[in-house]
C-alpha positions in Angstrom: 11.9 91.1 12.8 15.7 91.6 12.7 17.9 90.8 10.0 21.5 90.0 10.9 24.6 89.4 8.5 25.1 89.6 4.9 21.9 90.2 2.4 20.7 87.8 -0.2 18.5 88.5 -2.9 16.0 85.4 -3.6 12.7 85.6 -6.3 10.0 84.2 -4.8 7.5 82.0 -6.7 5.7 84.8 -8.1 8.9 86.3 -9.8 9.2 89.0 -7.3 12.6 90.0 -6.1 13.2 90.2 -2.4 16.3 90.7 0.1 17.1 89.1 2.9 19.6 89.1 5.6 21.5 85.8 6.2 19.9 85.1 9.1 16.8 86.0 11.0 15.6 86.6 13.9 11.6 86.4 14.5 9.7 87.6 18.2 6.9 87.0 19.4 7.4 88.6 23.1 8.2 91.8 24.2 11.9 93.3 23.0 13.0 96.7 22.9 16.8 98.5 21.6 18.2 100.3 24.8 21.4 102.8 24.3 23.3 104.9 27.2 20.1 107.0 26.9 17.8 104.5 27.8 15.1 102.9 25.3 15.0 103.9 22.1 12.1 101.8 20.5 10.4 99.0 22.1 8.0 96.4 20.7 4.9 98.3 22.5 5.7 101.7 20.3 3.5 100.1 17.9 0.3 100.9 19.5 1.1 105.0 20.1 0.6 107.8 17.5 4.8 108.8 16.3 5.6 111.7 17.5 6.8 115.0 15.7 10.2 113.6 15.7 11.5 111.5 12.6 12.4 108.3 13.8 15.7 108.8 12.5 16.3 111.6 14.9 15.8 109.1 17.6 18.8 107.5 17.0 22.9 108.2 16.7 23.7 110.5 13.9 25.6 107.5 12.2 23.2 105.1 11.8 23.1 104.5 7.7 19.1 103.3 7.5 19.7 101.9 4.0 23.2 101.1 4.0 23.7 97.4 4.2 26.4 96.8 6.3 26.8 100.0 7.9 24.7 99.7 11.0 25.3 97.9 14.5 27.4 94.5 14.1 26.9 92.7 17.2 29.5 92.3 19.7 27.9 89.2 21.9 24.8 87.3 22.6 23.4 86.4 26.1 20.2 84.0 26.7 18.6 82.8 29.9 16.8 79.6 31.0 13.2 81.2 30.7 14.1 82.4 26.9 15.3 85.7 27.8 18.2 87.3 24.8 20.3 90.0 24.5 22.2 90.8 21.7 24.9 93.9 22.7 25.5 95.8 19.5 28.8 98.1 18.7 28.1 101.5 19.9 26.5 101.2 23.3 23.3 99.5 22.3 21.5 96.4 23.0 18.7 94.6 21.7 17.0 93.1 24.7 14.2 90.3 23.9 11.9 89.3 27.0 9.6 86.7 27.7 6.1 88.0 29.0 3.5 85.4 29.8 3.1 82.4 30.7 2.0 80.6 27.7 4.0 77.6 26.2 3.3 79.1 23.0 6.3 80.8 20.4 8.5 83.2 21.7 11.0 83.9 19.6 12.7 81.8 16.5 16.2 82.7 15.1 16.9 80.7 11.6 18.4 81.5 8.3 15.5 82.4 5.6 15.3 80.4 2.1 17.4 77.4 3.9 16.7 73.9 4.8 18.5 74.6 7.8 16.6 73.7 11.4 14.9 76.8 12.9 15.9 77.4 16.5 12.3 78.2 18.3 11.8 79.1 21.9 8.6 78.2 23.4 7.4 79.3 26.6 8.2 75.6 27.6 11.7 75.2 26.7 13.8 75.0 22.9 12.0 72.9 20.3 
């Protein structure tokens, strides 16, 4: 799950506070973040043990992990007819989403959490 936009605090039914961004991209297909030196991180990385190098070292020195609004801003977005998505981020980074099967299941969705607005859902068979 990737989050974009301003942060909002929400209290759940059990009274627990949670913080969400204005928009969420939930992925159920392959994705990767690429930079000038190649792939930085990808969806299949979760299947491999971590290296001795801390994750923070894999990113640019100016990436502020815990500072809301200090990270990469979206510069442009492209999509194609088969559900691929490219989100160009500042500083030459991009999030690339690409369907990796021909099944009719959900590939990804973009939505505003904790609102009644419709979700934009991309299935293997098209947009729902």
